[in-house]
All heavy atoms as a GROMACS GRO file, in nm:
protein
  556
    1MET      N    1   1.789  -0.282   1.064
    1MET     CA    2   1.808  -0.420   1.025
    1MET      C    3   1.720  -0.513   1.104
    1MET      O    4   1.685  -0.619   1.061
    1MET     CB    5   1.954  -0.458   1.041
    1MET     CG    6   2.043  -0.403   0.932
    1MET     SD    7   1.982  -0.463   0.778
    1MET     CE    8   2.127  -0.458   0.685
    2LYS      N    9   1.692  -0.476   1.231
    2LYS     CA   10   1.609  -0.562   1.316
    2LYS      C   11   1.472  -0.583   1.258
    2LYS      O   12   1.412  -0.686   1.275
    2LYS     CB   13   1.601  -0.501   1.454
    2LYS     CG   14   1.730  -0.509   1.533
    2LYS     CD   15   1.710  -0.455   1.668
    2LYS     CE   16   1.845  -0.458   1.745
    2LYS     NZ   17   1.827  -0.401   1.879
    3LEU      N   18   1.416  -0.482   1.193
    3LEU     CA   19   1.279  -0.487   1.135
    3LEU      C   20   1.275  -0.539   0.995
    3LEU      O   21   1.173  -0.555   0.935
    3LEU     CB   22   1.213  -0.354   1.144
    3LEU     CG   23   1.190  -0.296   1.282
    3LEU    CD1   24   1.136  -0.158   1.272
    3LEU    CD2   25   1.104  -0.386   1.367
    4ARG      N   26   1.394  -0.560   0.934
    4ARG     CA   27   1.409  -0.606   0.798
    4ARG      C   28   1.341  -0.509   0.699
    4ARG      O   29   1.264  -0.553   0.609
    4ARG     CB   30   1.356  -0.744   0.781
    4ARG     CG   31   1.430  -0.848   0.858
    4ARG     CD   32   1.378  -0.985   0.836
    4ARG     NE   33   1.446  -1.082   0.919
    4ARG     CZ   34   1.411  -1.211   0.928
    4ARG    NH1   35   1.312  -1.252   0.863
    4ARG    NH2   36   1.480  -1.286   1.008
    5LEU      N   37   1.357  -0.383   0.719
    5LEU     CA   38   1.300  -0.280   0.631
    5LEU      C   39   1.410  -0.223   0.544
    5LEU      O   40   1.528  -0.199   0.589
    5LEU     CB   41   1.241  -0.166   0.711
    5LEU     CG   42   1.114  -0.195   0.792
    5LEU    CD1   43   1.076  -0.078   0.875
    5LEU    CD2   44   1.003  -0.240   0.700
    6GLU      N   45   1.379  -0.198   0.422
    6GLU     CA   46   1.470  -0.125   0.333
    6GLU      C   47   1.478   0.017   0.374
    6GLU      O   48   1.373   0.080   0.411
    6GLU     CB   49   1.424  -0.136   0.186
    6GLU     CG   50   1.427  -0.274   0.132
    6GLU     CD   51   1.567  -0.325   0.108
    6GLU    OE1   52   1.655  -0.245   0.079
    6GLU    OE2   53   1.586  -0.446   0.116
    7ILE      N   54   1.593   0.077   0.371
    7ILE     CA   55   1.612   0.210   0.424
    7ILE      C   56   1.553   0.319   0.333
    7ILE      O   57   1.494   0.415   0.385
    7ILE     CB   58   1.763   0.236   0.458
    7ILE    CG1   59   1.777   0.365   0.540
    7ILE    CG2   60   1.843   0.245   0.331
    7ILE    CD1   61   1.739   0.348   0.683
    8ALA      N   62   1.565   0.308   0.206
    8ALA     CA   63   1.516   0.412   0.111
    8ALA      C   64   1.368   0.431   0.119
    8ALA      O   65   1.320   0.545   0.141
    8ALA     CB   66   1.557   0.381  -0.029
    9PRO      N   67   1.284   0.328   0.109
    9PRO     CA   68   1.138   0.350   0.123
    9PRO      C   69   1.097   0.401   0.259
    9PRO      O   70   1.004   0.481   0.273
    9PRO     CB   71   1.074   0.211   0.097
    9PRO     CG   72   1.176   0.134   0.031
    9PRO     CD   73   1.313   0.187   0.072
   10PHE      N   74   1.171   0.355   0.365
   10PHE     CA   75   1.142   0.404   0.498
   10PHE      C   76   1.166   0.554   0.512
   10PHE      O   77   1.085   0.629   0.566
   10PHE     CB   78   1.229   0.328   0.599
   10PHE     CG   79   1.204   0.368   0.742
   10PHE    CD1   80   1.089   0.333   0.812
   10PHE    CD2   81   1.294   0.452   0.806
   10PHE    CE1   82   1.066   0.374   0.936
   10PHE    CE2   83   1.273   0.496   0.934
   10PHE     CZ   84   1.158   0.453   1.002
   11ILE      N   85   1.278   0.602   0.457
   11ILE     CA   86   1.310   0.747   0.460
   11ILE      C   87   1.211   0.825   0.380
   11ILE      O   88   1.163   0.933   0.425
   11ILE     CB   89   1.453   0.772   0.414
   11ILE    CG1   90   1.552   0.715   0.516
   11ILE    CG2   91   1.478   0.920   0.392
   11ILE    CD1   92   1.693   0.721   0.478
   12ILE      N   93   1.173   0.778   0.260
   12ILE     CA   94   1.081   0.849   0.176
   12ILE      C   95   0.944   0.857   0.251
   12ILE      O   96   0.879   0.960   0.251
   12ILE     CB   97   1.063   0.778   0.039
   12ILE    CG1   98   1.191   0.799  -0.042
   12ILE    CG2   99   0.944   0.832  -0.037
   12ILE    CD1  100   1.198   0.716  -0.165
   13GLY      N  101   0.902   0.748   0.307
   13GLY     CA  102   0.772   0.747   0.380
   13GLY      C  103   0.780   0.839   0.505
   13GLY      O  104   0.683   0.906   0.537
   14PHE      N  105   0.894   0.839   0.569
   14PHE     CA  106   0.907   0.925   0.689
   14PHE      C  107   0.902   1.074   0.648
   14PHE      O  108   0.843   1.154   0.721
   14PHE     CB  109   1.043   0.894   0.755
   14PHE     CG  110   1.062   0.964   0.884
   14PHE    CD1  111   0.996   0.920   0.998
   14PHE    CD2  112   1.146   1.076   0.893
   14PHE    CE1  113   1.015   0.983   1.122
   14PHE    CE2  114   1.165   1.139   1.014
   14PHE     CZ  115   1.098   1.096   1.130
   15ILE      N  116   0.961   1.106   0.536
   15ILE     CA  117   0.963   1.246   0.494
   15ILE      C  118   0.826   1.291   0.432
   15ILE      O  119   0.774   1.394   0.464
   15ILE     CB  120   1.074   1.272   0.390
   15ILE    CG1  121   1.209   1.257   0.461
   15ILE    CG2  122   1.061   1.409   0.324
   15ILE    CD1  123   1.329   1.254   0.363
   16LEU      N  124   0.771   1.202   0.348
   16LEU     CA  125   0.646   1.241   0.277
   16LEU      C  126   0.519   1.206   0.358
   16LEU      O  127   0.411   1.250   0.319
   16LEU     CB  128   0.645   1.170   0.143
   16LEU     CG  129   0.752   1.215   0.045
   16LEU    CD1  130   0.737   1.140  -0.085
   16LEU    CD2  131   0.747   1.365   0.019
   17GLY      N  132   0.529   1.124   0.459
   17GLY     CA  133   0.416   1.080   0.536
   17GLY      C  134   0.326   1.191   0.586
   17GLY      O  135   0.203   1.192   0.565
   18PRO      N  136   0.382   1.291   0.657
   18PRO     CA  137   0.300   1.396   0.714
   18PRO      C  138   0.224   1.478   0.603
   18PRO      O  139   0.109   1.509   0.617
   18PRO     CB  140   0.400   1.489   0.787
   18PRO     CG  141   0.511   1.395   0.822
   18PRO     CD  142   0.523   1.298   0.710
   19SER      N  143   0.292   1.504   0.493
   19SER     CA  144   0.227   1.575   0.384
   19SER      C  145   0.119   1.492   0.321
   19SER      O  146   0.007   1.543   0.292
   19SER     CB  147   0.331   1.611   0.274
   19SER     OG  148   0.425   1.697   0.325
   20ALA      N  149   0.142   1.362   0.301
   20ALA     CA  150   0.041   1.278   0.247
   20ALA      C  151  -0.083   1.270   0.338
   20ALA      O  152  -0.194   1.273   0.290
   20ALA     CB  153   0.100   1.137   0.223
   21GLU      N  154  -0.063   1.267   0.464
   21GLU     CA  155  -0.175   1.264   0.560
   21GLU      C  156  -0.257   1.389   0.553
   21GLU      O  157  -0.378   1.384   0.551
   21GLU     CB  158  -0.120   1.237   0.702
   21GLU     CG  159  -0.234   1.229   0.802
   21GLU     CD  160  -0.180   1.206   0.940
   21GLU    OE1  161  -0.055   1.209   0.963
   21GLU    OE2  162  -0.266   1.194   1.033
   22ILE      N  163  -0.191   1.503   0.547
   22ILE     CA  164  -0.262   1.633   0.540
   22ILE      C  165  -0.348   1.636   0.416
   22ILE      O  166  -0.466   1.676   0.423
   22ILE     CB  167  -0.162   1.746   0.546
   22ILE    CG1  168  -0.103   1.759   0.685
   22ILE    CG2  169  -0.227   1.879   0.509
   22ILE    CD1  170   0.016   1.851   0.697
   23TYR      N  171  -0.293   1.603   0.298
   23TYR     CA  172  -0.367   1.612   0.176
   23TYR      C  173  -0.472   1.507   0.168
   23TYR      O  174  -0.579   1.528   0.109
   23TYR     CB  175  -0.274   1.602   0.056
   23TYR     CG  176  -0.188   1.728   0.039
   23TYR    CD1  177  -0.050   1.723   0.051
   23TYR    CD2  178  -0.248   1.850   0.023
   23TYR    CE1  179   0.022   1.840   0.044
   23TYR    CE2  180  -0.176   1.967   0.012
   23TYR     CZ  181  -0.038   1.959   0.023
   23TYR     OH  182   0.035   2.073   0.013
   24PHE      N  183  -0.454   1.390   0.230
   24PHE     CA  184  -0.558   1.287   0.237
   24PHE      C  185  -0.677   1.338   0.315
   24PHE      O  186  -0.795   1.324   0.278
   24PHE     CB  187  -0.503   1.161   0.299
   24PHE     CG  188  -0.601   1.048   0.314
   24PHE    CD1  189  -0.651   0.979   0.201
   24PHE    CD2  190  -0.652   1.015   0.435
   24PHE    CE1  191  -0.741   0.880   0.214
   24PHE    CE2  192  -0.745   0.913   0.451
   24PHE     CZ  193  -0.788   0.844   0.337
   25VAL      N  194  -0.651   1.402   0.430
   25VAL     CA  195  -0.761   1.455   0.510
   25VAL      C  196  -0.832   1.567   0.438
   25VAL      O  197  -0.958   1.576   0.440
   25VAL     CB  198  -0.705   1.504   0.650
   25VAL    CG1  199  -0.810   1.582   0.724
   25VAL    CG2  200  -0.658   1.386   0.729
   26LYS      N  201  -0.759   1.655   0.373
   26LYS     CA  202  -0.822   1.762   0.292
   26LYS      C  203  -0.912   1.707   0.180
   26LYS      O  204  -1.022   1.757   0.156
   26LYS     CB  205  -0.718   1.853   0.231
   26LYS     CG  206  -0.656   1.944   0.329
   26LYS     CD  207  -0.558   2.038   0.261
   26LYS     CE  208  -0.492   2.131   0.362
   26LYS     NZ  209  -0.405   2.229   0.297
   27SER      N  210  -0.867   1.597   0.115
   27SER     CA  211  -0.948   1.542   0.009
   27SER      C  212  -1.074   1.474   0.067
   27SER      O  213  -1.181   1.479   0.004
   27SER     CB  214  -0.870   1.437  -0.072
   27SER     OG  215  -0.831   1.329   0.005
   28LEU      N  216  -1.060   1.415   0.184
   28LEU     CA  217  -1.179   1.358   0.247
   28LEU      C  218  -1.277   1.465   0.285
   28LEU      O  219  -1.400   1.446   0.275
   28LEU     CB  220  -1.143   1.275   0.370
   28LEU     CG  221  -1.086   1.138   0.350
   28LEU    CD1  222  -1.048   1.074   0.484
   28LEU    CD2  223  -1.182   1.054   0.275
   29GLU      N  224  -1.224   1.578   0.332
   29GLU     CA  225  -1.317   1.691   0.372
   29GLU      C  226  -1.389   1.745   0.245
   29GLU      O  227  -1.505   1.783   0.255
   29GLU     CB  228  -1.237   1.798   0.438
   29GLU     CG  229  -1.192   1.762   0.579
   29GLU     CD  230  -1.096   1.869   0.633
   29GLU    OE1  231  -1.052   1.957   0.564
   29GLU    OE2  232  -1.064   1.854   0.754
   30SER      N  233  -1.326   1.748   0.135
   30SER     CA  234  -1.388   1.800   0.015
   30SER      C  235  -1.491   1.707  -0.045
   30SER      O  236  -1.593   1.749  -0.097
   30SER     CB  237  -1.281   1.839  -0.089
   30SER     OG  238  -1.215   1.725  -0.138
   31PHE      N  239  -1.463   1.574  -0.041
   31PHE     CA  240  -1.561   1.476  -0.097
   31PHE      C  241  -1.649   1.423   0.008
   31PHE      O  242  -1.762   1.383  -0.024
   31PHE     CB  243  -1.481   1.360  -0.163
   31PHE     CG  244  -1.416   1.399  -0.292
   31PHE    CD1  245  -1.278   1.405  -0.305
   31PHE    CD2  246  -1.497   1.430  -0.402
   31PHE    CE1  247  -1.221   1.439  -0.426
   31PHE    CE2  248  -1.434   1.467  -0.526
   31PHE     CZ  249  -1.298   1.467  -0.534
   32GLY      N  250  -1.609   1.413   0.132
   32GLY     CA  251  -1.698   1.375   0.237
   32GLY      C  252  -1.707   1.226   0.266
   32GLY      O  253  -1.770   1.185   0.360
   33ASP      N  254  -1.638   1.142   0.183
   33ASP     CA  255  -1.656   0.996   0.205
   33ASP      C  256  -1.530   0.926   0.151
   33ASP      O  257  -1.474   0.962   0.048
   33ASP     CB  258  -1.775   0.947   0.125
   33ASP     CG  259  -1.816   0.806   0.168
   33ASP    OD1  260  -1.760   0.754   0.262
   33ASP    OD2  261  -1.908   0.752   0.102
   34VAL      N  262  -1.487   0.827   0.225
   34VAL     CA  263  -1.365   0.754   0.188
   34VAL      C  264  -1.389   0.662   0.066
   34VAL      O  265  -1.296   0.620   0.001
   34VAL     CB  266  -1.307   0.677   0.307
   34VAL    CG1  267  -1.389   0.554   0.340
   34VAL    CG2  268  -1.163   0.643   0.286
   35THR      N  269  -1.511   0.620   0.038
   35THR     CA  270  -1.537   0.532  -0.072
   35THR      C  271  -1.509   0.593  -0.206
   35THR      O  272  -1.503   0.522  -0.308
   35THR     CB  273  -1.687   0.484  -0.069
   35THR    OG1  274  -1.773   0.596  -0.074
   35THR    CG2  275  -1.712   0.405   0.058
   36ILE      N  276  -1.497   0.726  -0.211
   36ILE     CA  277  -1.465   0.793  -0.339
   36ILE      C  278  -1.334   0.741  -0.398
   36ILE      O  279  -1.317   0.737  -0.516
   36ILE     CB  280  -1.467   0.944  -0.321
   36ILE    CG1  281  -1.466   1.015  -0.456
   36ILE    CG2  282  -1.347   0.991  -0.242
   36ILE    CD1  283  -1.599   1.011  -0.523
   37PHE      N  284  -1.241   0.700  -0.312
   37PHE     CA  285  -1.111   0.652  -0.355
   37PHE      C  286  -1.118   0.513  -0.418
   37PHE      O  287  -1.034   0.474  -0.494
   37PHE     CB  288  -1.006   0.652  -0.245
   37PHE     CG  289  -0.978   0.792  -0.193
   37PHE    CD1  290  -1.028   0.827  -0.066
   37PHE    CD2  291  -0.911   0.882  -0.267
   37PHE    CE1  292  -1.000   0.955  -0.016
   37PHE    CE2  293  -0.884   1.009  -0.219
   37PHE     CZ  294  -0.932   1.045  -0.097
   38PHE      N  295  -1.222   0.439  -0.380
   38PHE     CA  296  -1.228   0.298  -0.425
   38PHE      C  297  -1.315   0.284  -0.551
   38PHE      O  298  -1.290   0.196  -0.633
   38PHE     CB  299  -1.292   0.212  -0.316
   38PHE     CG  300  -1.211   0.211  -0.190
   38PHE    CD1  301  -1.254   0.274  -0.077
   38PHE    CD2  302  -1.086   0.152  -0.186
   38PHE    CE1  303  -1.179   0.276   0.039
   38PHE    CE2  304  -1.012   0.149  -0.069
   38PHE     CZ  305  -1.058   0.211   0.039
   39THR      N  306  -1.410   0.371  -0.571
   39THR     CA  307  -1.512   0.346  -0.674
   39THR      C  308  -1.541   0.464  -0.765
   39THR      O  309  -1.636   0.465  -0.838
   39THR     CB  310  -1.645   0.303  -0.608
   39THR    OG1  311  -1.688   0.410  -0.522
   39THR    CG2  312  -1.627   0.174  -0.533
   40LYS      N  313  -1.458   0.569  -0.759
   40LYS     CA  314  -1.488   0.686  -0.842
   40LYS      C  315  -1.484   0.656  -0.991
   40LYS      O  316  -1.566   0.704  -1.066
   40LYS     CB  317  -1.391   0.799  -0.806
   40LYS     CG  318  -1.422   0.924  -0.886
   40LYS     CD  319  -1.339   1.043  -0.841
   40LYS     CE  320  -1.377   1.158  -0.928
   40LYS     NZ  321  -1.346   1.284  -0.873
   41SER      N  322  -1.392   0.577  -1.034
   41SER     CA  323  -1.383   0.544  -1.177
   41SER      C  324  -1.329   0.403  -1.192
   41SER      O  325  -1.283   0.342  -1.096
   41SER     CB  326  -1.288   0.643  -1.246
   41SER     OG  327  -1.153   0.621  -1.204
   42TRP      N  328  -1.336   0.356  -1.315
   42TRP     CA  329  -1.286   0.222  -1.340
   42TRP      C  330  -1.136   0.214  -1.325
   42TRP      O  331  -1.083   0.103  -1.289
   42TRP     CB  332  -1.329   0.173  -1.481
   42TRP     CG  333  -1.261   0.252  -1.591
   42TRP    CD1  334  -1.305   0.368  -1.650
   42TRP    CD2  335  -1.138   0.220  -1.656
   42TRP    NE1  336  -1.221   0.406  -1.743
   42TRP    CE2  337  -1.114   0.323  -1.750
   42TRP    CE3  338  -1.044   0.118  -1.641
   42TRP    CZ2  339  -1.000   0.319  -1.830
   42TRP    CZ3  340  -0.931   0.118  -1.719
   42TRP    CH2  341  -0.913   0.219  -1.815
   43ILE      N  342  -1.066   0.323  -1.343
   43ILE     CA  343  -0.921   0.325  -1.320
   43ILE      C  344  -0.889   0.298  -1.173
   43ILE      O  345  -0.798   0.223  -1.138
   43ILE     CB  346  -0.859   0.456  -1.369
   43ILE    CG1  347  -0.877   0.464  -1.519
   43ILE    CG2  348  -0.712   0.463  -1.331
   43ILE    CD1  349  -0.834   0.598  -1.579
   44ALA      N  350  -0.966   0.360  -1.084
   44ALA     CA  351  -0.944   0.342  -0.941
   44ALA      C  352  -0.968   0.198  -0.902
   44ALA      O  353  -0.890   0.138  -0.827
   44ALA     CB  354  -1.035   0.433  -0.864
   45VAL      N  355  -1.071   0.141  -0.954
   45VAL     CA  356  -1.102  -0.001  -0.926
   45VAL      C  357  -0.989  -0.090  -0.978
   45VAL      O  358  -0.946  -0.185  -0.913
   45VAL     CB  359  -1.237  -0.040  -0.983
   45VAL    CG1  360  -1.265  -0.191  -0.968
   45VAL    CG2  361  -1.349   0.040  -0.925
   46LEU      N  362  -0.939  -0.063  -1.095
   46LEU     CA  363  -0.832  -0.139  -1.154
   46LEU      C  364  -0.705  -0.124  -1.070
   46LEU      O  365  -0.638  -0.223  -1.044
   46LEU     CB  366  -0.803  -0.090  -1.297
   46LEU     CG  367  -0.686  -0.159  -1.370
   46LEU    CD1  368  -0.712  -0.306  -1.392
   46LEU    CD2  369  -0.655  -0.088  -1.498
   47LEU      N  370  -0.676  -0.010  -1.026
   47LEU     CA  371  -0.552   0.013  -0.943
   47LEU      C  372  -0.566  -0.062  -0.812
   47LEU      O  373  -0.470  -0.122  -0.766
   47LEU     CB  374  -0.530   0.162  -0.921
   47LEU     CG  375  -0.478   0.238  -1.041
   47LEU    CD1  376  -0.468   0.386  -1.009
   47LEU    CD2  377  -0.346   0.187  -1.091
   48TRP      N  378  -0.683  -0.055  -0.750
   48TRP     CA  379  -0.701  -0.127  -0.624
   48TRP      C  380  -0.689  -0.279  -0.646
   48TRP      O  381  -0.634  -0.352  -0.562
   48TRP     CB  382  -0.830  -0.093  -0.556
   48TRP     CG  383  -0.824   0.040  -0.490
   48TRP    CD1  384  -0.885   0.154  -0.523
   48TRP    CD2  385  -0.746   0.069  -0.371
   48TRP    NE1  386  -0.849   0.254  -0.432
   48TRP    CE2  387  -0.769   0.203  -0.339
   48TRP    CE3  388  -0.667  -0.008  -0.287
   48TRP    CZ2  389  -0.708   0.267  -0.232
   48TRP    CZ3  390  -0.607   0.054  -0.176
   48TRP    CH2  391  -0.630   0.190  -0.154
   49ALA      N  392  -0.738  -0.326  -0.758
   49ALA     CA  393  -0.729  -0.471  -0.788
   49ALA      C  394  -0.583  -0.510  -0.808
   49ALA      O  395  -0.539  -0.616  -0.763
   49ALA     CB  396  -0.811  -0.506  -0.914
   50LEU      N  397  -0.505  -0.423  -0.876
   50LEU     CA  398  -0.361  -0.452  -0.895
   50LEU      C  399  -0.287  -0.448  -0.762
   50LEU      O  400  -0.197  -0.530  -0.737
   50LEU     CB  401  -0.301  -0.349  -0.991
   50LEU     CG  402  -0.345  -0.364  -1.138
   50LEU    CD1  403  -0.289  -0.247  -1.222
   50LEU    CD2  404  -0.294  -0.498  -1.196
   51ILE      N  405  -0.322  -0.353  -0.677
   51ILE     CA  406  -0.257  -0.350  -0.544
   51ILE      C  407  -0.288  -0.476  -0.466
   51ILE      O  408  -0.198  -0.537  -0.405
   51ILE     CB  409  -0.304  -0.222  -0.470
   51ILE    CG1  410  -0.246  -0.099  -0.534
   51ILE    CG2  411  -0.266  -0.230  -0.322
   51ILE    CD1  412  -0.308   0.032  -0.480
   52LEU      N  413  -0.413  -0.516  -0.463
   52LEU     CA  414  -0.453  -0.634  -0.392
   52LEU      C  415  -0.382  -0.757  -0.448
   52LEU      O  416  -0.334  -0.842  -0.375
   52LEU     CB  417  -0.609  -0.651  -0.397
   52LEU     CG  418  -0.661  -0.773  -0.322
   52LEU    CD1  419  -0.634  -0.762  -0.176
   52LEU    CD2  420  -0.812  -0.788  -0.357
   53GLY      N  421  -0.377  -0.767  -0.582
   53GLY     CA  422  -0.311  -0.878  -0.644
   53GLY      C  423  -0.163  -0.886  -0.610
   53GLY      O  424  -0.109  -0.989  -0.584
   54SER      N  425  -0.098  -0.771  -0.605
   54SER     CA  426   0.049  -0.770  -0.572
   54SER      C  427   0.071  -0.807  -0.428
   54SER      O  428   0.168  -0.876  -0.397
   54SER     CB  429   0.106  -0.631  -0.603
   54SER     OG  430   0.061  -0.535  -0.513
   55VAL      N  431  -0.018  -0.768  -0.337
   55VAL     CA  432  -0.005  -0.806  -0.196
   55VAL      C  433  -0.026  -0.957  -0.181
   55VAL      O  434   0.052  -1.022  -0.112
   55VAL     CB  435  -0.106  -0.727  -0.106
   55VAL    CG1  436  -0.111  -0.785   0.030
   55VAL    CG2  437  -0.066  -0.581  -0.106
   56VAL      N  438  -0.128  -1.010  -0.245
   56VAL     CA  439  -0.149  -1.155  -0.239
   56VAL      C  440  -0.034  -1.232  -0.299
   56VAL      O  441   0.010  -1.329  -0.238
   56VAL     CB  442  -0.285  -1.190  -0.312
   56VAL    CG1  443  -0.299  -1.340  -0.327
   56VAL    CG2  444  -0.402  -1.134  -0.234
   57LEU      N  445   0.018  -1.188  -0.411
   57LEU     CA  446   0.131  -1.257  -0.473
   57LEU      C  447   0.254  -1.251  -0.386
   57LEU      O  448   0.327  -1.350  -0.370
   57LEU     CB  449   0.163  -1.193  -0.609
   57LEU     CG  450   0.276  -1.260  -0.688
   57LEU    CD1  451   0.239  -1.400  -0.723
   57LEU    CD2  452   0.303  -1.177  -0.814
   58SER      N  453   0.276  -1.136  -0.323
   58SER     CA  454   0.389  -1.125  -0.228
   58SER      C  455   0.378  -1.222  -0.111
   58SER      O  456   0.477  -1.286  -0.072
   58SER     CB  457   0.394  -0.982  -0.180
   58SER     OG  458   0.490  -0.970  -0.080
   59VAL      N  459   0.258  -1.233  -0.055
   59VAL     CA  460   0.238  -1.326   0.057
   59VAL      C  461   0.258  -1.468   0.014
   59VAL      O  462   0.324  -1.551   0.081
   59VAL     CB  463   0.100  -1.306   0.121
   59VAL    CG1  464   0.063  -1.416   0.217
   59VAL    CG2  465   0.091  -1.172   0.185
   60LEU      N  466   0.205  -1.505  -0.102
   60LEU     CA  467   0.221  -1.640  -0.151
   60LEU      C  468   0.368  -1.679  -0.178
   60LEU      O  469   0.412  -1.784  -0.149
   60LEU     CB  470   0.138  -1.662  -0.282
   60LEU     CG  471  -0.017  -1.664  -0.259
   60LEU    CD1  472  -0.087  -1.672  -0.390
   60LEU    CD2  473  -0.057  -1.772  -0.166
   61LEU      N  474   0.442  -1.581  -0.239
   61LEU     CA  475   0.583  -1.610  -0.269
   61LEU      C  476   0.662  -1.618  -0.138
   61LEU      O  477   0.755  -1.701  -0.130
   61LEU     CB  478   0.637  -1.494  -0.359
   61LEU     CG  479   0.588  -1.498  -0.500
   61LEU    CD1  480   0.642  -1.378  -0.574
   61LEU    CD2  481   0.627  -1.628  -0.573
   62ALA      N  482   0.628  -1.542  -0.036
   62ALA     CA  483   0.697  -1.548   0.087
   62ALA      C  484   0.672  -1.684   0.156
   62ALA      O  485   0.762  -1.745   0.213
   62ALA     CB  486   0.656  -1.433   0.182
   63ARG      N  487   0.552  -1.735   0.151
   63ARG     CA  488   0.517  -1.862   0.206
   63ARG      C  489   0.590  -1.973   0.133
   63ARG      O  490   0.640  -2.071   0.194
   63ARG     CB  491   0.364  -1.889   0.202
   63ARG     CG  492   0.287  -1.814   0.300
   63ARG     CD  493   0.144  -1.857   0.296
   63ARG     NE  494   0.065  -1.781   0.395
   63ARG     CZ  495  -0.065  -1.796   0.403
   63ARG    NH1  496  -0.134  -1.879   0.331
   63ARG    NH2  497  -0.129  -1.723   0.496
   64LYS      N  498   0.596  -1.961  -0.001
   64LYS     CA  499   0.667  -2.063  -0.081
   64LYS      C  500   0.818  -2.064  -0.044
   64LYS      O  501   0.878  -2.169  -0.035
   64LYS     CB  502   0.646  -2.034  -0.226
   64LYS     CG  503   0.703  -2.140  -0.315
   64LYS     CD  504   0.674  -2.110  -0.462
   64LYS     CE  505   0.736  -2.219  -0.552
   64LYS     NZ  506   0.711  -2.191  -0.690
   65ALA      N  507   0.874  -1.946  -0.019
   65ALA     CA  508   1.016  -1.936   0.012
   65ALA      C  509   1.038  -2.000   0.152
   65ALA      O  510   1.143  -2.064   0.170
   65ALA     CB  511   1.062  -1.793   0.012
   66ARG      N  512   0.949  -1.981   0.245
   66ARG     CA  513   0.967  -2.035   0.378
   66ARG      C  514   0.958  -2.186   0.372
   66ARG      O  515   1.027  -2.257   0.444
   66ARG     CB  516   0.860  -1.978   0.474
   66ARG     CG  517   0.904  -1.851   0.535
   66ARG     CD  518   0.814  -1.817   0.654
   66ARG     NE  519   0.761  -1.684   0.626
   66ARG     CZ  520   0.638  -1.646   0.643
   66ARG    NH1  521   0.548  -1.732   0.690
   66ARG    NH2  522   0.600  -1.529   0.614
   67ARG      N  523   0.868  -2.240   0.291
   67ARG     CA  524   0.858  -2.386   0.275
   67ARG      C  525   0.982  -2.443   0.220
   67ARG      O  526   1.028  -2.548   0.257
   67ARG     CB  527   0.742  -2.423   0.186
   67ARG     CG  528   0.606  -2.411   0.252
   67ARG     CD  529   0.501  -2.468   0.160
   67ARG     NE  530   0.374  -2.414   0.205
   67ARG     CZ  531   0.267  -2.406   0.127
   67ARG    NH1  532   0.276  -2.437   0.002
   67ARG    NH2  533   0.156  -2.358   0.172
   68GLY      N  534   1.046  -2.370   0.124
   68GLY     CA  535   1.172  -2.411   0.063
   68GLY      C  536   1.286  -2.415   0.163
   68GLY      O  537   1.374  -2.498   0.153
   69GLU      N  538   1.286  -2.324   0.257
   69GLU     CA  539   1.394  -2.319   0.356
   69GLU      C  540   1.382  -2.433   0.455
   69GLU      O  541   1.478  -2.483   0.505
   69GLU     CB  542   1.385  -2.185   0.432
   69GLU     CG  543   1.430  -2.065   0.355
   69GLU     CD  544   1.420  -1.935   0.435
   69GLU    OE1  545   1.379  -1.940   0.551
   69GLU    OE2  546   1.448  -1.830   0.381
   70GLY      N  547   1.258  -2.471   0.487
   70GLY     CA  548   1.233  -2.572   0.582
   70GLY      C  549   1.271  -2.713   0.535
   70GLY      O  550   1.292  -2.803   0.610
   71SER      N  551   1.278  -2.731   0.406
   71SER     CA  552   1.304  -2.865   0.348
   71SER      C  553   1.448  -2.903   0.362
   71SER      O  554   1.537  -2.832   0.365
   71SER     CB  555   1.265  -2.868   0.203
   71SER     OG  556   1.130  -2.843   0.187
   0.00000   0.00000   0.00000
């Protein structure tokens, strides 16, 4: 509760994190470059754009909520 984290995503990340890291390193070794994840296909570019958009929207909504509390 001190960190304001939801428990379910935290547990899933804690359990799957080591496996995800191992497979990420293996994929980097096979392709040799991290840019393959960003630009391999138009789908990858679209997914990264959606991720970036959701992060920006989340930050903007959090700022708006803080402004509303201060009033």
